[in-house]
N, C-alpha and C positions, 0 to 999 in steps of 0.2 A: 532721362526717361529712364522708368522702372523696365524689369522685366518681365516678358508675356507670360501670362499666368494660361492662357487656351492653347491647344494646336489650333489656329483658326485658319492656317493655309494649307495644311498637311493632305494627304489621302486618307480616304476612310476604306479601311482593309476587312468592312463587313458586307454582305451580298444583300441587296435589295432584291426581296422575295415577293413584294407587294405586284409588282407586273407579272410575275408568273403565274400567281394564284388569281388575280385578274382573267388572265389568257384562258387559264384550267377552267375557271369556275364558267366562263363562256361556253368552252368545248363542252363542258358538262351538260349545259341548256341546250345546247342543238343537238346532242345527241341523245337526251330525254324526250326533246319534240320529235325526232325523225324517226328514233326506233319502233314506235308502234307502225309506223307509214311503212317499215322495209317487210314487213310480217305477214302482207297480205296473199302471197302465195301464188297459185294458177288459176286463172278465171273458168269457173265450172258454173254451170247452171244447176244449182242446188233442188232438190225436190223441195217441196212446203210442208210444214205437219204445224199440227198446233202445240206442242210441247217440244222444246229443244233444248237438250241439254249444252251448256257453254264449253268449247274448246277449254282445255286448261291453258294458261299462259305460258306455264313453264315449259323448260326445255327437254323434260324428259318424255316425250312423245315422237313416234311420227306420224308421217302424212301421206298415207298413201289415195291417190289421186288418178282415178278414172276419167278421162275427158271424152266428148262423143266421139271422137274419132277413132277410141278403141287405142288411144295410146296411154299408157301409164307412167305415172313420176311417182316415185317414192321422198318425199318431201319435193327438193327440185331436181331431181335428178331421173331419167329416162331410164324404165327398167322395160324388160318383155317378160312374159306370163313365164318362160322356160325359166329366167334367172330369178323371179321371184323368189322361191323358194329357199334359196341361197342367202338372198340378201336378209330377208326374216329371221332366217337362222343367226346370221351375226349380228344383225341390225338390233332385233327386237330382243327375240329368246336370250341371249347369253349375254345382253347389258341389259335385261328385266326393262325395257321402257313398255309405253302403251303405244297401240298401233289406232289409228283413226283412220275410216274408208270414207272418201268423198267422192260420189261417182256422181256426172253429168246425168239432168233425169230424162235425156234421150240416149242413155246409153241401155241397149237392148238387158231386159232380165236375168238372161239366160249367162252373157258376160259377167254381170255384178256377180251372181251365183256360181261360176266358174271362178273369179277371182277368191272369195270368200272358201271357195273348197282348197283353192293351194291356200291361202292363210291357216285353213285349220291342218291342212297336211303339214305346213312346217313347224308344227306343234304349238300354236298361239291359242289361248281359250278365249280372251278376253279381246273385243272387236270394239272400239266405238263406231257409229255411224253419223256422217256429219250432213246434217240439213238445215236448210234455213227457217224462221217462225212464218208463219202461213200470217197475211197480213188479214185482216178481219174486213178493209174496205173494200176488198178485190172481188169480194161478193154478189 
């Protein structure tokens, strides 16, 4: 018999990356589908209006939520009215982020004005207010 031309029975010294790439693509698709569902936030019954500005999707903003029981959350962290100015100074003013206020429609007007006064006292000039688009079918 002649000499063997190829290395037919030996080990391959290369890493097969195809299964790794397949797994990573599946994980990427899963995260792309589930990420928008994770940013729902706290449940608040927002007031309705005809024109609504859409909340920016980027992460360069903070959301201050006032629930109908009077409890406030800065993003998902519970804060009191006494702590609010300090947090706003550190998280919004110093980091140059945008602040949006969403309050339940059952919250008394005086509470919302008080919260807005604390926001102004923290030195924040620009404040966005979150509302829902009015449904013309409900009229």
